[in-house]
SERO-4910 file (N, C-alpha, C, O; in steps of 0.05 Angstrom, whole numbers):
BEGIN
 pado doro    nc1    nc2    nc3   cac1   cac2   cac3    cc1    cc2    cc3    oc1    oc2    oc3
  Met    A    245    -27   -379    228    -33   -379    219     12   -388    232     29   -376
  Asn    A    205     16   -401    212     28   -423    198     54   -409    179     67   -418
  Lys    A    217     59   -378    200     91   -371    223    104   -351    232     96   -330
  Lys    A    226    121   -361    259    143   -352    253    142   -326    232    147   -314
  Thr    A    287    130   -316    290    132   -279    300    149   -273    307    165   -291
  Val    A    306    154   -252    326    173   -249    353    167   -247    366    172   -227
  Arg    A    360    158   -263    389    156   -281    391    153   -303    408    142   -316
  Asp    A    363    169   -315    351    183   -347    368    218   -338    389    225   -350
  Ile    A    357    233   -320    357    249   -314    372    268   -294    372    261   -271
  Asp    A    389    298   -303    416    315   -281    394    321   -252    378    336   -242
  Leu    A    409    294   -247    395    317   -214    412    331   -194    408    333   -170
  Lys    A    436    341   -210    454    344   -186    437    372   -173    416    382   -182
  Asn    A    455    382   -147    430    420   -145    408    424   -152    397    446   -153
  Lys    A    394    397   -160    371    405   -164    351    393   -124    359    384   -102
  Arg    A    321    402   -136    304    392   -115    284    363   -116    263    359   -127
  Val    A    301    348   -100    274    330   -115    258    328    -97    262    335    -74
  Leu    A    224    313   -111    205    317    -98    196    283    -98    185    274   -118
  Met    A    200    269    -78    199    247    -85    180    223    -60    185    216    -37
  Arg    A    158    217    -79    140    208    -66    144    179    -61    140    162    -78
  Val    A    151    177    -39    151    144    -27    133    132      8    129    139     31
  Asp    A    128    113     -9    100     91      6    107     88     44    108     65     53
  Phe    A    111    111     64    126    105     81     94    107    103     88    125    119
  Asn    A     78     79     96     43     86     93     58     61    119     43     42    115
  Val    A     71     54    136     79     51    152     69     27    174     47     38    176
  Pro    A     65     -1    196     42     11    211     68     13    242     92     11    246
  Met    A     47     19    253     46     36    281     45     31    311     23     21    317
  Ala    A     59     34    330     52     28    356     62     51    376     84     62    371
  Asp    A     51     57    392     58     78    415     71    104    402     90    118    411
  Gly    A     57    108    377     88    124    367    110    124    344    118    139    325
  Lys    A    116    103    353    133     90    344    128     71    306    109     56    302
  Val    A    146     76    288    154     42    275    153     16    277    174      4    278
  Thr    A    129      3    279    130    -20    284    156    -40    263    170    -59    267
  Asp    A    151    -25    245    168    -52    221    182    -27    194    166    -21    177
  Asp    A    205    -18    193    214     -5    181    214    -18    146    228     -6    129
  Lys    A    203    -33    141    208    -54    114    217    -39    100    241    -34     94
  Arg    A    181    -20     84    174     -4     73    188     18     68    189     28     46
  Ile    A    205     30     95    227     50     94    251     46     88    264     66     83
  Arg    A    268     19     85    291     -1     70    286      7     45    300     23     34
  Ala    A    262     -6     32    254      2     11    255     20    -13    251     17    -37
  Ala    A    263     46      7    249     69     -2    291     76     -6    299     93    -22
  Leu    A    309     59     10    346     70     11    354     85     -9    359    109    -10
  Pro    A    353     61    -33    365     71    -56    367     78    -72    386     77    -88
  Thr    A    331     94    -76    329    114    -94    330    149    -87    329    169   -101
  Ile    A    330    137    -48    338    155    -39    369    167    -35    376    188    -44
  Gln    A    385    148    -21    408    149    -28    423    156    -56    445    166    -54
  Tyr    A    410    151    -84    424    162    -98    423    189   -118    440    198   -133
  Cys    A    392    200   -112    396    225   -110    410    239    -99    414    260   -110
  Leu    A    425    232    -72    430    242    -52    467    258    -60    480    278    -57
  Asp    A    466    213    -79    496    225    -83    505    236   -110    526    243   -120
  Gln    A    471    234   -120    477    252   -148    496    273   -143    517    279   -154
  Gly    A    477    287   -112    490    319   -104    457    343   -122    453    360   -139
  Ala    A    438    319    -94    402    334   -106    390    335    -69    392    316    -54
  Ala    A    378    359    -62    362    349    -44    352    338    -48    354    331    -72
  Val    A    329    322    -29    309    315    -24    287    327     -9    289    347      5
  Leu    A    268    314    -13    228    321     -8    221    302     -5    220    290    -26
  Leu    A    211    286     18    196    261     10    158    263     19    146    262     40
  Ala    A    154    264      3    115    267     15    109    231     15    119    212      3
  Ser    A     83    234     38     85    203     35     46    206     51     40    222     68
  His    A     30    189     41     12    178     66     19    169     87     42    162     93
  Leu    A     -3    168    104      7    153    132    -22    149    147    -30    164    165
  Gly    A    -39    121    138    -67    112    145    -81    124    149    -74    145    140
  Arg    A   -104    127    158   -131    148    141   -142    165    160   -163    158    171
  Pro    A   -130    190    167   -136    215    179   -155    232    174   -152    246    154
  Lys    A   -178    233    190   -196    247    190   -195    274    197   -179    279    216
  Gly    A   -208    291    186   -211    322    197   -184    332    201   -178    345    221
  Gly    A   -161    326    177   -136    352    176   -107    342    196   -104    318    201
  Ser    A    -90    360    205    -78    336    225    -91    333    237   -113    344    241
  Asp    A    -71    305    256    -75    297    267    -47    288    281    -30    292    263
  Pro    A    -34    277    305    -19    280    313    -16    237    311      7    230    315
  Glu    A    -26    224    307    -31    200    317    -17    189    291     -7    167    289
  Phe    A    -20    212    272    -21    213    235      6    208    221     11    194    202
  Ser    A     30    231    245     44    250    237     64    217    220     59    193    219
  Leu    A     88    234    208    114    227    196    136    223    212    155    208    213
  Arg    A    127    243    225    158    243    247    168    210    247    182    201    229
  Ala    A    157    192    271    163    177    277    184    165    252    207    160    256
  Ala    A    169    161    225    183    149    201    207    168    193    230    163    184
  Ala    A    196    188    198    225    207    196    247    210    213    266    223    204
  Glu    A    248    202    238    272    193    242    278    167    243    301    164    251
  Val    A    262    134    236    273    114    229    285    126    208    299    109    197
  Leu    A    286    140    201    302    157    156    325    154    167    341    135    165
  Ser    A    327    177    182    344    191    192    367    186    211    386    199    219
  Ser    A    353    147    215    371    144    224    394    115    207    418    111    210
  Leu    A    377    103    193    379     84    175    398    102    152    409     91    133
  Leu    A    399    127    155    403    143    116    443    155    139    463    163    126
  Ala    A    443    154    166    457    167    175    461    188    166    477    192    147
  Arg    A    441    214    179    449    240    163    413    248    191    400    231    203
  Pro    A    410    280    191    394    278    195    361    282    178    362    298    158
  Val    A    344    274    181    319    292    171    297    309    186    282    302    204
  Lys    A    300    336    171    280    351    180    246    336    177    235    317    164
  Met    A    239    352    193    209    354    193    201    373    183    215    393    184
  Ala    A    187    373    175    173    396    162    137    397    184    129    384    204
  Pro    A    128    410    172     97    425    194     78    417    173     55    414    180
  Asp    A     86    412    142     60    409    121     69    397    117     87    387    129
  Cys    A     57    390     83     70    385     66     72    405     40     81    401     17
  Val    A     58    429     53     49    452     39     50    476     51     46    477     75
  Gly    A     59    505     35     46    522     63     77    540     57    101    533     53
  Pro    A     62    568     59     93    588     66    111    576     87    131    591     85
  Glu    A    117    561    104    137    545    122    151    534    100    171    542     88
  Val    A    139    517     97    146    487     73    171    496     56    195    491     58
  Glu    A    150    515     33    161    538     19    193    535     27    213    523     20
  Ala    A    184    557     49    218    568     58    230    556     66    253    565     66
  Met    A    225    535     75    247    497     88    253    485     45    276    479     38
  Ala    A    238    484     32    245    475     16    268    500     -2    291    494     -9
  Lys    A    261    517     -5    275    546    -20    317    542    -12    334    542    -29
  Glu    A    323    540     23    337    543     46    354    500     38    378    494     36
  Leu    A    327    481     35    347    467     27    377    462      8    373    471    -14
  Lys    A    402    451     11    424    444     -6    422    430      2    407    425     21
  Pro    A    448    410    -20    444    384    -43    458    377    -12    469    391      5
  Gly    A    449    337    -13    456    323      5    434    323     32    432    305     48
  Glu    A    417    349     32    399    356     56    369    343     55    359    357     37
  Val    A    349    323     64    345    317     56    311    328     87    315    330    111
  Ile    A    285    333     73    269    346     88    242    324     82    237    315     60
  Met    A    227    318    105    208    293    100    185    321    108    186    341    122
  Leu    A    161    303     88    145    323     77    128    308    108    138    288    118
  Glu    A     92    328    125     84    313    142     59    295    120     58    288     96
  Asn    A     50    293    134     31    272    117      8    286     91     -9    301     99
  Thr    A      9    283     78     -9    287     53    -41    280     49    -57    289     32
  Arg    A    -44    265     67    -69    265     72    -79    279     94   -103    282     98
  Phe    A    -51    293    119    -80    322    128    -96    334    107   -114    347    117
  His    A    -97    335     80   -107    354     61   -128    344     43   -123    331     23
  Lys    A   -155    351     53   -172    329     35   -165    332      8   -173    314     -6
  Gly    A   -155    347     -1   -159    346    -31   -141    333    -43   -136    342    -66
  Glu    A   -127    310    -34   -104    292    -41   -115    273    -44   -109    253    -57
  Glu    A   -131    277    -30   -151    232    -51   -162    246    -71   -161    233    -92
  Lys    A   -172    264    -73   -189    290    -90   -180    294   -111   -191    308   -128
  Asn    A   -152    279   -115   -130    292   -144   -135    334   -153   -139    343   -175
  Asp    A   -132    349   -128   -137    370   -123   -116    393   -142   -105    410   -128
  Leu    A   -112    394   -166    -87    399   -182    -77    422   -157    -53    418   -155
  Glu    A    -83    438   -142    -74    453   -135    -57    452   -115    -38    466   -109
  Leu    A    -71    425   -104    -62    417    -83    -26    405    -84     -8    404    -67
  Ala    A    -30    392   -126    -21    385   -138      8    405   -138     31    396   -133
  Lys    A     -1    437   -147     21    453   -159     24    466   -127     37    487   -128
  Gln    A     17    462   -105     34    483    -81     59    452    -77     84    451    -74
  Met    A     49    442    -78     70    415    -84     98    411    -95    122    410    -87
  Ala    A     84    408   -117     95    419   -136    125    440   -142    145    432   -154
  Ala    A    121    463   -132    134    479   -120    160    476   -107    180    490   -109
  Leu    A    153    449    -90    176    445    -68    207    441    -89    228    453    -85
  Gly    A    200    419   -112    223    407   -119    226    428   -149    213    448   -156
  Asp    A    248    415   -162    254    417   -183    238    396   -205    223    402   -223
  Val    A    247    373   -198    236    344   -212    223    324   -187    228    324   -163
  Tyr    A    200    304   -209    193    292   -178    191    269   -191    183    263   -213
  Val    A    205    250   -162    206    216   -165    178    201   -156    165    204   -135
  Asn    A    174    187   -174    155    178   -155    167    135   -156    173    119   -173
  Asp    A    163    136   -119    178    107   -111    157     93   -103    163     70    -97
  Ala    A    129    100    -99    110     88    -88     99     75    -99     77     82   -107
  Phe    A    110     49   -104     83     32   -123     58     24   -107     41     15   -122
  Gly    A     53     24    -84     37     26    -74     17     40    -68     -2     34    -53
  Ser    A     19     63    -81      4     84    -83      7     88   -109    -13    103   -110
  Ala    A     12     88   -123     17     90   -148    -11     86   -163    -17    104   -179
  His    A    -31     61   -160    -49     63   -174    -71     84   -163    -94     81   -172
  Arg    A    -68    100   -150    -86    118   -139    -76    145   -150    -52    150   -154
  Ala    A   -105    169   -156    -88    187   -175   -101    202   -159   -125    207   -162
  His    A    -83    211   -138    -82    235   -124    -65    257   -122    -43    255   -134
  Ser    A    -70    274   -113    -55    308   -117    -20    301   -113     -4    313   -128
  Ser    A     -7    273    -86     16    276    -97     36    253   -112     60    249   -112
  Thr    A     10    240   -124     23    208   -144     15    224   -178     31    239   -191
  Glu    A    -10    217   -186    -16    223   -201    -10    260   -212     -2    266   -234
  Gly    A    -19    284   -184    -32    311   -188     -1    328   -213      0    342   -233
  Val    A     19    314   -191     38    339   -179     58    330   -207     72    347   -218
  Ala    A     56    296   -217     78    289   -254     71    310   -263     89    319   -277
  Arg    A     53    324   -263     30    350   -284     45    372   -288     51    385   -308
  Phe    A     50    376   -263     71    390   -256    104    399   -256    113    422   -258
  Leu    A    119    375   -252    141    369   -242    154    346   -276    138    330   -284
  Pro    A    173    349   -285    188    318   -304    179    311   -278    175    322   -256
  Ala    A    174    281   -291    167    260   -281    186    224   -281    189    210   -301
  Val    A    194    217   -258    211    200   -261    201    178   -241    187    181   -221
  Ser    A    214    155   -252    210    126   -228    234    119   -206    259    122   -207
  Gly    A    226    113   -197    258    106   -173    248     77   -180    230     64   -189
  Phe    A    280     74   -164    292     47   -165    261     20   -162    253      0   -174
  Leu    A    254     31   -143    237      3   -128    206      1   -143    192    -19   -144
  Met    A    200     30   -157    187     36   -174    187      5   -211    170    -10   -220
  Glu    A    208     11   -218    232     10   -234    223    -30   -233    215    -46   -250
  Gln    A    230    -32   -205    240    -65   -204    203    -80   -200    192   -101   -209
  Glu    A    195    -60   -183    156    -77   -190    156    -69   -213    179    -75   -220
  Leu    A    142    -54   -238    147    -57   -254    155    -75   -263    140    -94   -259
  Glu    A    175    -81   -277    189   -110   -276    176   -134   -282    169   -150   -299
  Tyr    A    175   -125   -252    157   -156   -243    129   -158   -258    124   -178   -271
  Leu    A    106   -135   -257    106   -128   -268     79   -148   -286     60   -163   -288
  Gly    A    107   -124   -301    110   -130   -336    127   -164   -342    139   -170   -362
  Lys    A    125   -172   -330    124   -199   -333    100   -213   -326     99   -232   -342
  Ala    A     83   -213   -314     69   -228   -298     43   -212   -312     20   -217   -304
  Val    A     47   -194   -332     21   -182   -357     23   -193   -380      4   -202   -394
  Ala    A     43   -192   -384     63   -192   -421     68   -216   -430     58   -222   -452
  Asn    A     90   -240   -411     81   -262   -416     90   -284   -395    111   -297   -395
  Pro    A     68   -284   -376     71   -300   -356     74   -339   -364     62   -355   -378
  Glu    A     89   -339   -350     93   -370   -337     64   -391   -333     56   -382   -311
  His    A     51   -405   -338     19   -431   -327     45   -451   -306     69   -450   -301
  Pro    A     21   -469   -296      2   -446   -281     18   -425   -268     42   -425   -261
  Tyr    A     -6   -400   -267      0   -362   -263    -13   -359   -229    -32   -344   -232
  Ile    A    -11   -364   -213    -36   -358   -189    -31   -313   -178    -13   -301   -168
  Ala    A    -49   -306   -185    -60   -293   -166    -61   -287   -137    -64   -307   -123
  Ile    A    -60   -263   -124    -64   -262    -97    -74   -241    -93    -56   -226   -101
  Leu    A    -96   -224    -83    -99   -206    -78    -98   -200    -52    -96   -222    -41
  Gly    A    -99   -182    -35   -115   -175     -7   -108   -140     -5    -96   -124    -18
  Gly    A   -122   -140     21   -128    -96     16   -156   -105     31   -166   -124     44
  Ala    A   -164    -75     21   -203    -70     38   -214    -60     17   -238    -56     21
  Lys    A   -205    -50    -12   -215    -43    -25   -226    -56    -41   -207    -64    -54
  Ile    A   -244    -64    -50   -252    -80    -91   -254    -47    -97   -265    -52   -119
  Ser    A   -253    -24    -97   -262    -15   -114   -232      4   -116   -233     26   -127
  Asp    A   -212     -5   -107   -178      9   -106   -176    -10   -122   -155    -20   -113
  Lys    A   -183    -25   -140   -162    -66   -142   -181    -74   -160   -180    -98   -161
  Ile    A   -209    -60   -185   -223    -70   -201   -205    -80   -217   -197   -103   -220
  Leu    A   -195    -52   -232   -173    -56   -264   -157    -84   -263   -150   -100   -280
  Val    A   -155    -79   -220   -127   -107   -209   -139   -129   -214   -127   -149   -222
  Val    A   -166   -127   -208   -182   -151   -210   -175   -159   -239   -159   -174   -250
  Glu    A   -191   -147   -246   -191   -155   -276   -177   -162   -298   -181   -176   -318
  Thr    A   -156   -146   -286   -124   -142   -315   -130   -169   -301   -151   -180   -307
  Leu    A   -108   -184   -279   -105   -214   -275   -113   -231   -277   -103   -251   -285
  Ala    A   -144   -227   -267   -162   -250   -266   -161   -256   -305   -169   -278   -313
  Ala    A   -153   -238   -324   -155   -243   -351   -126   -259   -367   -122   -267   -391
  Lys    A   -107   -259   -341    -83   -266   -339    -80   -289   -336    -72   -302   -355
  Cys    A    -87   -306   -306    -76   -316   -289   -100   -338   -288   -123   -329   -291
  Asp    A    -96   -369   -282   -102   -383   -281   -120   -390   -252   -133   -410   -254
  Arg    A   -122   -376   -227   -128   -381   -202   -131   -352   -185   -113   -338   -174
  Leu    A   -147   -350   -185   -133   -313   -169   -160   -325   -135   -184   -328   -131
  Ile    A   -123   -328   -113   -128   -318    -94   -143   -286    -70   -131   -265    -69
  Ile    A   -175   -292    -51   -176   -259    -57   -160   -267    -16   -147   -285     -5
  Gly    A   -170   -247    -11   -167   -248     14   -164   -220     20   -164   -201      5
  Gly    A   -162   -220     49   -155   -182     70   -183   -172     75   -196   -192     71
  Gly    A   -198   -154     80   -220   -141     77   -238   -139     53   -262   -138     50
  Met    A   -211   -140     36   -220   -143      2   -247   -173     -4   -264   -168    -21
  Ala    A   -248   -198      9   -256   -224     11   -278   -208     27   -294   -201     10
  Asn    A   -283   -201     46   -307   -204     62   -325   -185     46   -334   -170     63
  Thr    A   -335   -180     28   -348   -155      8   -351   -187     -3   -370   -200      5
  Phe    A   -330   -199    -22   -337   -219    -28   -354   -244    -25   -369   -258    -39
  Leu    A   -344   -242      0   -361   -273      9   -387   -255     16   -403   -275     19
  Ala    A   -400   -239     19   -419   -208     40   -441   -209      2   -465   -214     -2
  Ala    A   -423   -205    -13   -439   -210    -39   -452   -249    -56   -463   -251    -78
  Lys    A   -446   -270    -41   -450   -281    -38   -482   -284    -28   -498   -301    -34
  Gly    A   -482   -266    -14   -507   -268     20   -497   -273     33   -515   -281     48
  Leu    A   -474   -278     47   -465   -289     62   -470   -267     98   -475   -244     90
  Asn    A   -471   -265    125   -489   -243    129   -445   -241    156   -434   -253    174
  Met    A   -438   -217    136   -405   -222    153   -412   -212    178   -394   -215    194
  Gln    A   -439   -197    189   -443   -185    207   -411   -162    220   -408   -142    206
  Asp    A   -395   -163    239   -387   -136    245   -363   -129    225   -350   -108    224
  Ser    A   -359   -153    208   -337   -147    184   -343   -127    173   -364   -116    166
  Leu    A   -303   -117    169   -304    -97    147   -310    -96    119   -295   -103    101
  Val    A   -333    -88    117   -350    -94     85   -342    -68     69   -329    -50     78
  Glu    A   -357    -73     38   -340    -45     24   -371    -58     13   -374    -76     -4
  Ala    A   -392    -43     31   -415    -35     20   -437    -36     -9   -458    -47    -16
  Glu    A   -410    -13    -20   -413      6    -42   -412    -13    -67   -427    -12    -87
  Ser    A   -390    -31    -59   -385    -45    -80   -387    -80    -83   -369    -91    -96
  Ile    A   -402    -91    -74   -433   -100    -80   -434   -119    -95   -431   -143    -92
  Glu    A   -440   -105   -115   -443    -97   -138   -421   -112   -153   -420   -137   -153
  Thr    A   -412   -104   -160   -384   -107   -163   -378   -130   -172   -379   -144   -192
  Ala    A   -366   -130   -130   -359   -164   -121   -380   -179   -144   -372   -192   -163
  Lys    A   -405   -176   -139   -429   -191   -153   -422   -196   -177   -414   -218   -181
  Ser    A   -424   -172   -204   -399   -181   -227   -382   -203   -230   -385   -225   -241
  Leu    A   -354   -186   -210   -347   -204   -215   -344   -235   -211   -330   -252   -223
  Leu    A   -371   -241   -179   -360   -268   -184   -390   -282   -223   -392   -298   -242
  Gly    A   -399   -265   -213   -414   -285   -250   -390   -285   -265   -388   -309   -272
  Lys    A   -370   -270   -276   -357   -267   -292   -337   -289   -281   -338   -310   -294
  Leu    A   -323   -288   -262   -293   -313   -257   -304   -336   -244   -292   -357   -244
  Gly    A   -323   -335   -235   -338   -366   -226   -327   -369   -213   -323   -353   -194
  Asp    A   -308   -405   -220   -288   -418   -202   -264   -413   -207   -247   -430   -206
  Lys    A   -259   -379   -216   -228   -385   -215   -227   -368   -194   -205   -372   -183
  Leu    A   -239   -351   -183   -234   -341   -157   -235   -363   -136   -251   -382   -137
  Val    A   -217   -360   -120   -209   -374    -94   -221   -356    -69   -215   -332    -68
  Leu    A   -241   -369    -43   -258   -345    -25   -248   -344     -4   -232   -325     -9
  Pro    A   -243   -351     25   -243   -364     46   -261   -373     51   -284   -365     47
  Val    A   -253   -400     64   -288   -425     82   -287   -421    101   -309   -426    110
  Asp    A   -270   -411    122   -271   -416    144   -255   -382    159   -237   -374    144
  Ala    A   -260   -361    185   -237   -352    191   -239   -354    210   -252   -371    222
  Val    A   -223   -330    222   -207   -323    237   -222   -307    256   -206   -288    256
  Ile    A   -241   -301    271   -257   -273    288   -252   -257    311   -241   -267    330
  Ala    A   -254   -249    310   -268   -233    333   -279   -215    348   -290   -200    332
  Asp    A   -283   -206    374   -301   -196    383   -293   -168    376   -310   -154    364
  Lys    A   -268   -157    382   -268   -116    371   -242   -130    362   -231   -150    371
  Phe    A   -233   -109    335   -213    -87    330   -184    -84    358   -174    -61    361
  Asp    A   -174   -103    374   -157    -95    386   -147   -119    393   -151   -141    383
  Ala    A   -131   -111    412   -103   -129    418   -117   -142    437   -106   -164    433
  Asp    A   -139   -146    461   -140   -155    473   -183   -169    463   -204   -175    475
  Ala    A   -177   -167    440   -205   -181    427   -197   -213    432   -176   -225    426
  Asn    A   -219   -222    444   -237   -251    446   -233   -258    405   -241   -247    385
  Thr    A   -219   -279    411   -226   -295    379   -225   -326    375   -219   -340    395
  Gln    A   -230   -336    354   -240   -352    354   -242   -357    322   -242   -340    305
  Ile    A   -242   -390    318   -236   -396    287   -257   -419    278   -257   -442    287
  Ile    A   -282   -407    253   -304   -412    245   -308   -412    222   -291   -401    208
  Asp    A   -329   -422    208   -336   -433    184   -344   -386    178   -347   -366    191
  Val    A   -342   -395    149   -347   -361    140   -369   -358    149   -372   -342    168
  Asp    A   -396   -375    136   -414   -363    138   -439   -374    167   -459   -388    165
  Lys    A   -426   -361    189   -427   -385    214   -425   -355    236   -437   -352    257
  Ile    A   -408   -339    225   -393   -306    244   -410   -308    263   -424   -328    261
  Pro    A   -414   -286    289   -439   -288    302   -441   -261    304   -425   -243    299
  Ala    A   -466   -261    315   -475   -230    313   -448   -208    341   -438   -208    364
  Gly    A   -449   -200    326   -422   -176    342   -389   -189    333   -368   -178    336
  Trp    A   -394   -207    326   -368   -198    308   -358   -200    287   -372   -196    267
  Arg    A   -320   -209    285   -321   -200    244   -298   -206    251   -284   -204    271
  Met    A   -297   -218    223   -270   -234    195   -252   -217    198   -254   -194    188
  Leu    A   -230   -228    214   -204   -212    208   -181   -229    186   -164   -217    172
  Asp    A   -182   -246    187   -157   -273    166   -172   -294    172   -190   -298    188
  Val    A   -154   -313    147   -170   -333    143   -166   -359    166   -149   -361    184
  Gly    A   -188   -376    160   -187   -385    187   -161   -427    164   -158   -432    140
  Pro    A   -150   -444    190   -136   -464    172   -136   -486    151   -118   -498    139
  Lys    A   -174   -489    148   -170   -497    128   -185   -481    109   -204   -491     96
  Thr    A   -177   -456    107   -168   -435     62   -145   -441     79   -145   -466     81
  Val    A   -133   -437     88   -102   -434     92    -94   -463     72    -74   -462     56
  Glu    A   -113   -490     74    -99   -505     63   -108   -509     30    -99   -523     12
  Ile    A   -128   -492     33   -153   -490      6   -120   -473    -12   -113   -479    -35
  Tyr    A   -112   -461     -2    -96   -436    -18    -65   -456    -19    -55   -463    -41
  Lys    A    -57   -461     -2    -32   -489    -12    -40   -499    -24    -26   -501    -45
  Ser    A    -68   -516    -26    -60   -531    -56    -72   -520    -73    -75   -532    -94
  Thr    A    -80   -497    -72    -75   -481   -103    -52   -472   -109    -50   -472   -133
  Leu    A    -34   -464   -100     -6   -454   -104     12   -473   -113     29   -470   -130
  Lys    A      7   -496    -97     19   -517   -104     36   -523   -131     17   -529   -146
  Gly    A     57   -525   -145     54   -524   -166     65   -496   -190     80   -496   -209
  Ala    A     53   -482   -182     46   -448   -194     71   -443   -201     86   -453   -185
  Lys    A     83   -429   -220    110   -428   -241    107   -390   -240    128   -380   -248
  Leu    A     92   -374   -233     78   -349   -224     71   -350   -211     59   -371   -207
  Ile    A     71   -325   -189     47   -323   -169     57   -296   -165     79   -290   -158
  Val    A     38   -280   -172     35   -252   -161     19   -249   -124      3   -266   -114
  Trp    A     28   -226   -111     20   -225    -90     12   -193    -85     33   -179    -86
  Asn    A     -5   -181    -82    -13   -164    -76    -32   -151    -51    -52   -164    -45
  Gly    A    -25   -128    -39    -33   -124    -19    -31   -155     12    -18   -176     15
  Pro    A    -57   -133     33    -46   -154     63    -69   -167     54    -88   -163     40
  Gly    A    -60   -187     70    -82   -208     71    -91   -209    102    -94   -233    108
  Gly    A    -95   -196    118   -105   -197    137    -90   -187    164    -66   -183    167
  Arg    A   -115   -183    188    -96   -161    205    -99   -186    237   -111   -179    257
  Val    A    -89   -207    235    -98   -221    274    -68   -214    283    -63   -222    305
  Gln    A    -41   -197    266    -34   -185    282    -38   -165    316    -21   -160    334
  Lys    A    -75   -154    313    -77   -142    329   -100   -158    349   -116   -149    366
  Cys    A    -94   -180    341   -108   -197    364    -85   -216    378    -62   -217    371
  Arg    A    -96   -231    400    -94   -249    419    -84   -280    416   -100   -291    402
  Ser    A    -72   -291    421    -74   -323    429    -86   -331    403   -109   -339    400
  Leu    A    -62   -327    378    -66   -336    350    -55   -352    339    -32   -345    334
  Pro    A    -63   -391    328    -50   -400    322    -14   -389    297     -5   -366    297
  Lys    A    -10   -396    292     19   -392    283     19   -397    253     35   -384    239
  Ala    A      5   -412    244      3   -409    211     -9   -390    213      4   -371    205
  His    A    -40   -382    222    -44   -347    209    -19   -328    218     -5   -316    202
  Leu    A    -16   -327    240     19   -324    240     25   -310    212     18   -288    204
  Arg    A     41   -332    199     57   -328    178     39   -324    141     47   -314    120
  Trp    A      3   -343    153     -7   -322    129     -4   -298    125     -3   -287    103
  Gln    A     -3   -288    146    -15   -255    156     19   -238    149     19   -215    140
  Asn    A     40   -250    153     65   -246    162     80   -244    130    100   -232    122
  Ser    A     71   -251    123     80   -259    100     62   -233     74     68   -220     55
  Ser    A     39   -237     89     24   -216     71     30   -197     62     24   -192     39
  Arg    A     43   -180     77     71   -158     87     82   -149     52     78   -128     40
  Ser    A     94   -173     44    110   -158     33    103   -155      4     88   -170     -8
  Pro    A    120   -130     -7    106   -131    -36     95   -150    -65     95   -175    -64
  Ala    A     85   -135    -86     71   -147   -105     89   -157   -108    106   -151    -92
  Arg    A     96   -175   -126    127   -202   -142    110   -218   -154    118   -238   -167
***
């Protein structure tokens, strides 16, 4: 990979501002899956071993209207502290005088978890003033948040304008996997895309579609494609502003796209929701699609059979939110939590 990594810079006595992906699942104020936190450990530990102090920045969820305890990164900091076997200080914000004072006092080997970057509306707008304030906390910037790197936000693209910027080990690894998939992929080559928004991944869809043999669409993104085909998705998550984009992609890609034919649906997005499995063109009023059904699982299995290369990015569904679901669907959803490969 022809990108600079943490190995290529002197970290001794430096304050490292590191963008990580601690957008982890939570329940009752506790982290329920620490996979993403563990994935960042090699880069964090390397920086500490090299004599650096580390300030970690991440978003969590989609908070609205500023600071919200429900979306605090404090629980993630507690998990990280346990994994590192050292204290992780929790900052009250990701910028501001108090945070700046904490950063200045930070000594080599110490770690600070900055508060949720999305508590500031400027984060998702790539507000450069916000980025500049974050950059002032560190001497170098390390991006190890592959899952957020496609977004031009203040804590990703913005900060890199003001500090020497390199990638972490997780970012390096993911770029190497992706590089193989883009530059010289083996065939049959199948891509799987999940997640909620087409708008976040238009370029990803177009780039993968140009290289792969089939493109499986799951997650909330599938709802928008199905709506673009004229299906009534009822209360399902649909990105209305991307319907026309989805129609265009359907026209361009045709049979290369593999979409769900049946679904796990629920009458609400909650742990005690009622659920059923139904064809995607028969979703009743007041119900929403949360995952694919058994017929779709079989189609996906058939599509993947014999593949030499599979690239998967984004969650395939949200069935863990509902009760009494078939194990096959739980296996699909759980496996969809893995990073892109």
